[in-house]
Z-matrix of the N, CA and C atoms (Angstrom, degrees):
N
C 1 1.448
C 2 1.532 1 109.05
N 3 1.325 2 115.47 1 137.23
C 4 1.451 3 122.01 2 178.81
C 5 1.527 4 109.53 3 -88.34
N 6 1.324 5 117.40 4 141.05
C 7 1.463 6 122.39 5 175.87
C 8 1.523 7 109.32 6 -122.44
N 9 1.306 8 115.76 7 135.36
C 10 1.461 9 122.08 8 177.31
C 11 1.522 10 109.42 9 -130.78
N 12 1.324 11 115.51 10 151.71
C 13 1.454 12 121.75 11 170.11
C 14 1.519 13 106.86 12 -120.03
N 15 1.326 14 116.36 13 127.41
C 16 1.456 15 120.92 14 -175.25
C 17 1.527 16 111.15 15 -132.42
N 18 1.300 17 115.33 16 134.25
C 19 1.461 18 121.61 17 174.16
C 20 1.531 19 108.12 18 -88.31
N 21 1.330 20 115.87 19 128.95
C 22 1.456 21 120.28 20 171.84
C 23 1.524 22 107.99 21 -127.69
N 24 1.318 23 115.49 22 148.55
C 25 1.460 24 120.57 23 -179.18
C 26 1.524 25 109.50 24 -116.32
N 27 1.318 26 115.54 25 135.50
C 28 1.455 27 121.40 26 176.28
C 29 1.523 28 106.98 27 -107.37
N 30 1.344 29 115.86 28 124.96
C 31 1.456 30 121.07 29 -173.76
C 32 1.525 31 110.41 30 -135.36
N 33 1.310 32 114.79 31 159.50
C 34 1.454 33 122.33 32 177.64
C 35 1.512 34 109.40 33 161.94
N 36 1.314 35 115.51 34 176.54
C 37 1.456 36 122.07 35 179.76
C 38 1.532 37 109.54 36 -64.01
N 39 1.327 38 116.94 37 170.99
C 40 1.459 39 120.75 38 179.16
C 41 1.541 40 109.35 39 -66.50
N 42 1.319 41 115.92 40 146.73
C 43 1.470 42 124.35 41 172.97
C 44 1.533 43 114.92 42 60.69
N 45 1.336 44 117.49 43 28.48
C 46 1.465 45 119.39 44 175.90
C 47 1.526 46 111.83 45 -88.14
N 48 1.326 47 116.74 46 -13.27
C 49 1.460 48 121.16 47 178.63
C 50 1.518 49 114.72 48 107.77
N 51 1.326 50 117.49 49 23.92
C 52 1.469 51 120.53 50 -179.51
C 53 1.529 52 111.12 51 -63.04
N 54 1.311 53 116.77 52 -53.19
C 55 1.459 54 121.18 53 -177.83
C 56 1.521 55 110.74 54 -63.81
N 57 1.326 56 117.02 55 -40.92
C 58 1.473 57 120.50 56 178.37
C 59 1.518 58 111.38 57 -64.55
N 60 1.322 59 117.19 58 -36.43
C 61 1.461 60 121.12 59 177.95
C 62 1.526 61 110.63 60 -65.22
N 63 1.322 62 116.38 61 -44.56
C 64 1.470 63 120.21 62 178.49
C 65 1.531 64 109.60 63 -64.08
N 66 1.315 65 117.22 64 -43.60
C 67 1.463 66 121.18 65 179.55
C 68 1.532 67 110.71 66 -61.12
N 69 1.319 68 116.79 67 -40.91
C 70 1.472 69 120.82 68 178.20
C 71 1.533 70 109.81 69 -64.46
N 72 1.324 71 116.96 70 -45.44
C 73 1.462 72 121.27 71 -177.66
C 74 1.526 73 112.16 72 -66.97
N 75 1.314 74 116.71 73 -46.82
C 76 1.466 75 121.02 74 -173.94
C 77 1.530 76 111.97 75 -78.22
N 78 1.342 77 117.35 76 -44.48
C 79 1.465 78 121.37 77 -172.62
C 80 1.521 79 114.69 78 -116.09
N 81 1.344 80 117.23 79 1.37
C 82 1.464 81 122.38 80 -176.18
C 83 1.523 82 111.15 81 50.28
N 84 1.336 83 114.78 82 48.87
C 85 1.467 84 121.88 83 -176.51
C 86 1.519 85 109.47 84 -137.24
N 87 1.332 86 116.62 85 149.96
C 88 1.459 87 121.99 86 175.12
C 89 1.522 88 108.54 87 -137.02
N 90 1.335 89 115.73 88 139.31
C 91 1.457 90 121.79 89 175.96
C 92 1.520 91 108.87 90 -126.36
N 93 1.329 92 115.99 91 138.26
C 94 1.463 93 120.95 92 176.93
C 95 1.530 94 112.18 93 -76.70
N 96 1.323 95 117.17 94 -10.10
C 97 1.467 96 120.31 95 -179.42
C 98 1.518 97 109.76 96 -74.82
N 99 1.330 98 116.87 97 128.59
C 100 1.457 99 121.29 98 179.46
C 101 1.516 100 109.24 99 -93.06
N 102 1.307 101 115.64 100 120.24
C 103 1.458 102 121.80 101 176.15
C 104 1.520 103 108.05 102 -123.07
N 105 1.307 104 116.64 103 122.55
C 106 1.457 105 121.17 104 179.56
C 107 1.518 106 109.82 105 -72.10
N 108 1.321 107 116.09 106 131.51
C 109 1.469 108 120.11 107 175.16
C 110 1.524 109 108.06 108 -78.37
N 111 1.311 110 115.81 109 129.68
C 112 1.458 111 121.55 110 177.48
C 113 1.531 112 106.61 111 -107.08
N 114 1.316 113 116.21 112 119.76
C 115 1.469 114 119.70 113 -178.70
C 116 1.511 115 111.12 114 76.31
N 117 1.331 116 116.03 115 -107.18
C 118 1.462 117 120.82 116 -178.82
C 119 1.523 118 109.16 117 -147.64
N 120 1.313 119 116.31 118 146.00
C 121 1.462 120 122.98 119 175.74
C 122 1.523 121 106.45 120 -122.90
N 123 1.321 122 117.68 121 133.98
C 124 1.458 123 121.53 122 -175.28
C 125 1.534 124 110.18 123 -115.71
N 126 1.335 125 115.18 124 130.45
C 127 1.462 126 122.75 125 175.43
C 128 1.519 127 108.13 126 -130.89
N 129 1.343 128 116.75 127 162.62
C 130 1.465 129 120.35 128 177.75
C 131 1.521 130 110.24 129 -134.21
N 132 1.330 131 113.88 130 151.56
C 133 1.461 132 120.72 131 172.18
C 134 1.519 133 108.32 132 -151.54
N 135 1.319 134 114.67 133 136.81
C 136 1.458 135 121.59 134 176.75
C 137 1.526 136 108.38 135 -90.82
N 138 1.327 137 116.39 136 132.58
C 139 1.458 138 122.57 137 179.96
C 140 1.522 139 107.77 138 -126.30
N 141 1.331 140 116.08 139 130.32
C 142 1.464 141 120.19 140 175.48
C 143 1.520 142 107.89 141 -99.37
N 144 1.328 143 116.34 142 125.51
C 145 1.460 144 121.62 143 -178.99
C 146 1.526 145 108.96 144 -100.09
N 147 1.320 146 114.66 145 104.77
C 148 1.460 147 120.38 146 178.40
C 149 1.527 148 109.55 147 -66.48
N 150 1.294 149 115.37 148 153.34
C 151 1.452 150 120.26 149 179.10
C 152 1.516 151 113.04 150 90.14
N 153 1.330 152 116.88 151 -34.10
C 154 1.466 153 120.14 152 177.03
C 155 1.525 154 111.23 153 -112.20
N 156 1.360 155 115.69 154 -4.86
C 157 1.455 156 122.44 155 176.65
C 158 1.528 157 112.53 156 54.01
N 159 1.332 158 114.68 157 49.76
C 160 1.462 159 120.85 158 -179.04
C 161 1.529 160 108.98 159 -125.55
N 162 1.308 161 115.55 160 135.75
C 163 1.456 162 122.26 161 172.67
C 164 1.529 163 107.38 162 -104.18
N 165 1.327 164 116.50 163 125.95
C 166 1.461 165 121.24 164 -177.23
C 167 1.524 166 109.25 165 -119.09
N 168 1.320 167 115.07 166 122.92
C 169 1.459 168 119.93 167 172.45
C 170 1.530 169 105.95 168 -91.83
N 171 1.331 170 116.02 169 110.49
C 172 1.456 171 120.92 170 178.80
C 173 1.524 172 108.86 171 -89.58
N 174 1.316 173 116.16 172 120.53
C 175 1.457 174 122.29 173 175.12
C 176 1.525 175 104.96 174 -101.40
N 177 1.322 176 115.61 175 105.23
C 178 1.462 177 121.80 176 -170.39
C 179 1.530 178 109.68 177 -98.36
N 180 1.334 179 114.47 178 117.37
C 181 1.453 180 121.21 179 177.80
C 182 1.533 181 108.15 180 -97.32
N 183 1.317 182 115.56 181 111.06
C 184 1.467 183 123.35 182 179.17
C 185 1.528 184 106.81 183 -90.31
N 186 1.336 185 115.84 184 100.89
C 187 1.467 186 121.83 185 -174.81
C 188 1.529 187 109.06 186 -87.14
N 189 1.331 188 115.92 187 136.65
C 190 1.473 189 121.38 188 -178.96
C 191 1.523 190 110.87 189 -49.25
N 192 1.329 191 115.39 190 141.98
C 193 1.458 192 122.04 191 -177.65
C 194 1.512 193 113.48 192 -61.95
N 195 1.338 194 115.19 193 137.43
C 196 1.459 195 121.52 194 179.42
C 197 1.520 196 108.55 195 -163.87
N 198 1.312 197 115.46 196 155.91
C 199 1.463 198 118.61 197 174.01
C 200 1.524 199 110.18 198 -96.90
N 201 1.340 200 116.15 199 -6.02
C 202 1.459 201 122.98 200 177.61
C 203 1.529 202 107.12 201 -159.06
N 204 1.324 203 116.63 202 142.02
C 205 1.458 204 120.75 203 -177.74
C 206 1.516 205 112.39 204 -97.35
N 207 1.341 206 114.45 205 146.07
C 208 1.447 207 121.75 206 169.00
C 209 1.521 208 108.50 207 -94.29
N 210 1.315 209 116.64 208 -175.44
C 211 1.473 210 121.79 209 -176.89
C 212 1.527 211 112.04 210 -60.59
N 213 1.336 212 117.69 211 -39.60
C 214 1.470 213 120.87 212 -178.20
C 215 1.531 214 110.51 213 -64.45
N 216 1.320 215 117.04 214 -46.35
C 217 1.466 216 120.46 215 -179.42
C 218 1.532 217 111.00 216 -65.41
N 219 1.330 218 116.49 217 -40.22
C 220 1.466 219 119.35 218 177.35
C 221 1.522 220 111.04 219 -61.94
N 222 1.334 221 117.59 220 -34.49
C 223 1.462 222 121.00 221 178.43
C 224 1.529 223 111.05 222 -64.58
N 225 1.347 224 117.55 223 -34.11
C 226 1.466 225 121.02 224 177.50
C 227 1.529 226 111.40 225 -60.17
N 228 1.319 227 116.65 226 -28.45
C 229 1.466 228 121.63 227 -174.84
C 230 1.534 229 113.30 228 -82.21
N 231 1.310 230 116.80 229 -13.41
C 232 1.467 231 121.26 230 -178.24
C 233 1.533 232 109.95 231 -57.83
N 234 1.308 233 115.73 232 132.20
C 235 1.461 234 121.13 233 176.67
C 236 1.515 235 115.02 234 84.51
N 237 1.314 236 117.56 235 4.28
C 238 1.468 237 119.71 236 179.97
C 239 1.529 238 110.30 237 -71.10
N 240 1.326 239 115.57 238 139.29
C 241 1.461 240 121.43 239 177.20
C 242 1.521 241 111.37 240 -90.85
N 243 1.337 242 116.37 241 -13.68
C 244 1.460 243 121.08 242 -179.82
C 245 1.515 244 110.61 243 -168.64
N 246 1.329 245 114.81 244 167.87
C 247 1.469 246 120.65 245 -177.11
C 248 1.518 247 111.24 246 -134.32
N 249 1.312 248 114.79 247 146.75
C 250 1.460 249 122.61 248 171.88
C 251 1.525 250 105.68 249 -116.52
N 252 1.319 251 116.08 250 121.17
C 253 1.465 252 122.08 251 177.30
C 254 1.529 253 107.12 252 -104.89
N 255 1.338 254 116.55 253 134.06
C 256 1.457 255 119.42 254 -175.39
C 257 1.520 256 110.35 255 -122.24
N 258 1.332 257 114.56 256 133.62
C 259 1.466 258 123.77 257 175.91
C 260 1.520 259 107.59 258 -119.15
N 261 1.316 260 117.20 259 143.12
C 262 1.460 261 122.88 260 173.14
C 263 1.528 262 106.69 261 -91.26
N 264 1.314 263 117.02 262 113.16
C 265 1.457 264 122.01 263 -177.64
C 266 1.517 265 114.51 264 -62.89
N 267 1.328 266 116.75 265 -12.14
C 268 1.469 267 120.17 266 177.70
C 269 1.526 268 111.87 267 -96.12
N 270 1.352 269 116.67 268 -2.42
C 271 1.468 270 121.52 269 -179.33
C 272 1.528 271 109.74 270 -132.94
N 273 1.328 272 117.49 271 93.12
C 274 1.465 273 120.75 272 -176.09
C 275 1.531 274 114.56 273 -58.42
N 276 1.322 275 118.86 274 -24.69
C 277 1.465 276 120.58 275 179.78
C 278 1.531 277 111.39 276 -63.93
N 279 1.335 278 117.46 277 -20.99
C 280 1.463 279 119.84 278 -179.15
C 281 1.530 280 111.80 279 -73.38
N 282 1.343 281 117.16 280 -15.29
C 283 1.465 282 120.99 281 175.31
C 284 1.526 283 109.19 282 -63.84
N 285 1.329 284 116.31 283 -50.69
C 286 1.465 285 120.47 284 179.84
C 287 1.521 286 111.18 285 -61.37
N 288 1.320 287 116.72 286 -36.85
C 289 1.470 288 120.30 287 178.67
C 290 1.520 289 110.98 288 -62.66
N 291 1.330 290 117.39 289 -44.91
C 292 1.471 291 120.77 290 -179.19
C 293 1.525 292 110.94 291 -63.98
N 294 1.330 293 116.31 292 -41.05
C 295 1.469 294 119.54 293 179.29
C 296 1.526 295 110.48 294 -65.68
N 297 1.338 296 116.45 295 -42.08
C 298 1.469 297 120.30 296 179.03
C 299 1.526 298 111.26 297 -63.73
N 300 1.328 299 117.00 298 -42.21
C 301 1.469 300 120.63 299 178.65
C 302 1.523 301 110.91 300 -64.50
N 303 1.334 302 116.90 301 -43.06
C 304 1.461 303 120.53 302 177.68
C 305 1.530 304 110.55 303 -59.18
N 306 1.334 305 116.33 304 -46.05
C 307 1.466 306 120.31 305 -179.53
C 308 1.522 307 111.33 306 -64.74
N 309 1.318 308 116.41 307 -38.86
C 310 1.461 309 120.48 308 179.24
C 311 1.532 310 110.89 309 -65.95
N 312 1.328 311 116.58 310 -42.84
C 313 1.469 312 120.88 311 178.85
C 314 1.524 313 110.31 312 -64.60
N 315 1.325 314 116.89 313 -45.79
C 316 1.468 315 120.51 314 -179.05
C 317 1.524 316 112.07 315 -67.20
N 318 1.321 317 116.90 316 -27.37
C 319 1.462 318 120.06 317 176.76
C 320 1.511 319 112.26 318 -72.43
N 321 1.320 320 116.90 319 -21.28
C 322 1.459 321 122.11 320 -176.58
C 323 1.528 322 113.61 321 -101.95
N 324 1.338 323 115.48 322 -36.16
C 325 1.467 324 121.40 323 -174.83
C 326 1.524 325 109.99 324 -125.53
N 327 1.341 326 115.54 325 164.32
C 328 1.466 327 119.96 326 174.77
C 329 1.524 328 109.45 327 -58.29
N 330 1.321 329 116.00 328 150.97
C 331 1.459 330 120.90 329 176.91
C 332 1.530 331 108.43 330 -68.22
N 333 1.297 332 116.02 331 128.06
C 334 1.463 333 123.11 332 179.60
C 335 1.520 334 108.88 333 -120.25
N 336 1.342 335 117.18 334 162.52
C 337 1.460 336 118.54 335 175.89
C 338 1.524 337 110.50 336 -57.10
N 339 1.312 338 115.54 337 144.28
C 340 1.458 339 120.10 338 179.65
C 341 1.511 340 111.24 339 -148.75
N 342 1.305 341 114.54 340 155.99
C 343 1.461 342 121.30 341 178.13
C 344 1.525 343 107.59 342 -134.53
N 345 1.324 344 115.73 343 143.49
C 346 1.465 345 121.44 344 177.87
C 347 1.512 346 108.79 345 -107.89
N 348 1.323 347 115.96 346 130.84
C 349 1.457 348 121.41 347 176.53
C 350 1.528 349 109.67 348 -108.10
N 351 1.324 350 116.53 349 119.69
C 352 1.473 351 121.86 350 170.07
C 353 1.519 352 103.98 351 -88.33
N 354 1.309 353 116.43 352 94.56
C 355 1.458 354 122.37 353 -168.42
C 356 1.531 355 112.27 354 -90.71
N 357 1.316 356 114.66 355 164.20
C 358 1.470 357 125.80 356 178.42
C 359 1.527 358 112.08 357 75.08
N 360 1.324 359 116.17 358 35.54
C 361 1.466 360 120.03 359 178.35
C 362 1.525 361 112.46 360 -64.21
N 363 1.321 362 117.24 361 -17.63
C 364 1.467 363 120.61 362 176.95
C 365 1.531 364 112.07 363 -69.06
N 366 1.329 365 117.17 364 -16.27
C 367 1.469 366 121.57 365 179.38
C 368 1.529 367 109.94 366 -95.81
N 369 1.320 368 115.65 367 55.99
C 370 1.470 369 120.99 368 -172.61
C 371 1.526 370 113.21 369 -59.69
N 372 1.317 371 118.43 370 -33.07
C 373 1.477 372 120.69 371 179.44
C 374 1.521 373 112.30 372 -67.21
N 375 1.335 374 116.98 373 -26.46
C 376 1.465 375 121.20 374 -178.74
C 377 1.533 376 112.59 375 -102.47
N 378 1.328 377 117.36 376 1.39
C 379 1.466 378 122.77 377 -175.71
C 380 1.526 379 110.48 378 -61.90
N 381 1.346 380 116.80 379 132.42
C 382 1.461 381 120.48 380 -177.17
C 383 1.521 382 114.34 381 -127.30
N 384 1.314 383 117.64 382 2.48
C 385 1.465 384 120.68 383 176.89
C 386 1.531 385 107.14 384 -86.96
N 387 1.314 386 116.06 385 119.96
C 388 1.466 387 120.10 386 -179.04
C 389 1.519 388 110.67 387 -79.50
N 390 1.325 389 115.53 388 163.82
C 391 1.470 390 120.05 389 176.43
C 392 1.526 391 110.25 390 -60.73
N 393 1.338 392 116.85 391 -37.19
C 394 1.474 393 120.91 392 179.63
C 395 1.532 394 110.36 393 -64.21
N 396 1.339 395 117.38 394 -42.24
C 397 1.466 396 120.62 395 177.61
C 398 1.529 397 110.69 396 -63.96
N 399 1.318 398 116.44 397 -43.26
C 400 1.465 399 120.87 398 179.93
C 401 1.527 400 110.27 399 -62.80
N 402 1.316 401 116.67 400 -39.93
C 403 1.462 402 121.00 401 178.49
C 404 1.530 403 110.96 402 -64.46
N 405 1.334 404 116.74 403 -40.88
C 406 1.466 405 121.12 404 177.75
C 407 1.526 406 110.22 405 -63.14
N 408 1.322 407 116.48 406 -41.38
C 409 1.466 408 120.83 407 179.76
C 410 1.524 409 111.34 408 -65.40
N 411 1.314 410 116.03 409 -31.97
C 412 1.465 411 120.40 410 178.36
C 413 1.528 412 110.94 411 -60.33
N 414 1.314 413 117.36 412 -29.49
C 415 1.454 414 121.23 413 176.39
C 416 1.523 415 113.45 414 -84.62
N 417 1.338 416 116.89 415 -16.57
C 418 1.469 417 122.04 416 -177.45
C 419 1.527 418 113.22 417 -90.11
N 420 1.334 419 116.68 418 -26.04
C 421 1.467 420 122.19 419 -175.56
C 422 1.531 421 109.21 420 -122.54
N 423 1.338 422 116.48 421 158.47
C 424 1.464 423 121.55 422 -178.94
C 425 1.527 424 111.16 423 -55.64
N 426 1.315 425 116.45 424 -46.29
C 427 1.461 426 122.20 425 -177.83
C 428 1.519 427 107.73 426 -154.29
N 429 1.335 428 116.37 427 141.93
C 430 1.463 429 122.29 428 -179.22
C 431 1.523 430 108.77 429 -120.73
N 432 1.325 431 115.53 430 132.49
C 433 1.458 432 122.11 431 176.55
C 434 1.525 433 108.98 432 -124.69
N 435 1.320 434 116.80 433 139.10
C 436 1.454 435 122.00 434 169.32
C 437 1.519 436 105.88 435 -90.26
N 438 1.340 437 116.31 436 120.33
C 439 1.464 438 120.84 437 -171.36
C 440 1.526 439 111.95 438 -128.03
N 441 1.316 440 113.85 439 166.20
C 442 1.464 441 121.78 440 170.79
C 443 1.518 442 107.66 441 -141.53
N 444 1.318 443 115.96 442 114.35
C 445 1.464 444 119.43 443 175.47
C 446 1.529 445 109.64 444 -67.05
N 447 1.318 446 116.51 445 -29.42
C 448 1.465 447 120.93 446 -178.28
C 449 1.528 448 111.58 447 -67.08
N 450 1.328 449 117.25 448 -49.41
C 451 1.465 450 120.90 449 -178.48
C 452 1.523 451 112.63 450 -91.76
N 453 1.323 452 116.34 451 -18.39
C 454 1.456 453 121.34 452 -176.46
C 455 1.521 454 112.72 453 90.98
N 456 1.319 455 117.47 454 -1.64
C 457 1.460 456 121.77 455 -176.93
C 458 1.519 457 113.20 456 -53.91
N 459 1.313 458 116.88 457 118.29
C 460 1.467 459 126.62 458 175.45
C 461 1.527 460 115.68 459 66.39
N 462 1.318 461 119.29 460 2.36
C 463 1.474 462 120.68 461 -179.71
C 464 1.524 463 110.42 462 -65.11
N 465 1.318 464 116.44 463 -51.21
C 466 1.473 465 120.96 464 -179.85
C 467 1.532 466 110.27 465 -60.87
N 468 1.326 467 116.77 466 -43.95
C 469 1.472 468 121.08 467 -179.36
C 470 1.527 469 111.02 468 -60.57
N 471 1.331 470 117.22 469 -43.33
C 472 1.467 471 121.39 470 -177.71
C 473 1.526 472 111.36 471 -65.33
N 474 1.323 473 117.22 472 -45.82
C 475 1.459 474 119.58 473 -177.85
C 476 1.518 475 112.26 474 -73.97
N 477 1.319 476 117.41 475 -30.88
C 478 1.461 477 120.26 476 174.70
C 479 1.528 478 109.85 477 -67.85
N 480 1.331 479 116.70 478 -40.27
C 481 1.468 480 120.16 479 175.48
C 482 1.529 481 109.99 480 -57.84
N 483 1.339 482 116.26 481 -47.87
C 484 1.464 483 120.15 482 -179.90
C 485 1.527 484 110.69 483 -60.41
N 486 1.328 485 116.98 484 -42.82
C 487 1.468 486 120.51 485 178.74
C 488 1.533 487 110.50 486 -59.55
N 489 1.329 488 117.23 487 -42.60
C 490 1.473 489 120.89 488 178.33
C 491 1.538 490 111.35 489 -62.68
N 492 1.325 491 116.71 490 -41.29
C 493 1.459 492 120.75 491 179.44
C 494 1.534 493 111.25 492 -65.28
N 495 1.318 494 115.76 493 -40.02
C 496 1.469 495 120.66 494 178.63
C 497 1.522 496 110.04 495 -65.40
N 498 1.331 497 116.78 496 -46.15
C 499 1.463 498 120.68 497 179.38
C 500 1.516 499 110.12 498 -60.49
N 501 1.315 500 117.52 499 -44.02
C 502 1.456 501 121.39 500 178.53
C 503 1.534 502 110.70 501 -58.98
N 504 1.340 503 116.31 502 -45.13
C 505 1.465 504 120.67 503 179.29
C 506 1.526 505 111.44 504 -65.43
N 507 1.327 506 117.01 505 -41.26
C 508 1.475 507 121.26 506 -178.61
C 509 1.526 508 111.76 507 -68.43
N 510 1.312 509 116.88 508 -43.37
C 511 1.458 510 120.28 509 -176.21
C 512 1.520 511 112.33 510 -76.02
N 513 1.327 512 117.18 511 -22.29
C 514 1.457 513 120.63 512 -179.99
C 515 1.536 514 112.32 513 -97.81
N 516 1.330 515 116.86 514 2.38
C 517 1.466 516 120.80 515 -178.54
C 518 1.508 517 111.10 516 -77.31
């Protein structure tokens, strides 16, 4: 069995659910308490990818929320094998932030596998991302998932997909 360790960065505007998504993925836990991430928070989770017989240790860097990065935040992204971009489905302005962050990262570093999370799907009454917007985003990002850090909906699937894409890129490099 092959083992890999990969750094991935989760980015997006403030309060889109980055930290909650990581907490759900790593510890299968959700808290309603909002805590602002200052700088970066690092968590890890081992994922076994069936079919390719690979164990991947994902080192997830939860970068403080922003609609644009400064030099310090860009430095956190150095060496990442993949990216998770997060949008709050109840706040359409976070779409532009995710696209701007993606463009800024790609302008600085090689293009890496990435996944976009349309987060907070559990708040269906407040949802403001239209099907047309979601379809457009599907063409802008490698893969788009509608997720809920609160319920766990599609979180595991999205990060497992990213892990598979990273492994494919690493093993074929």
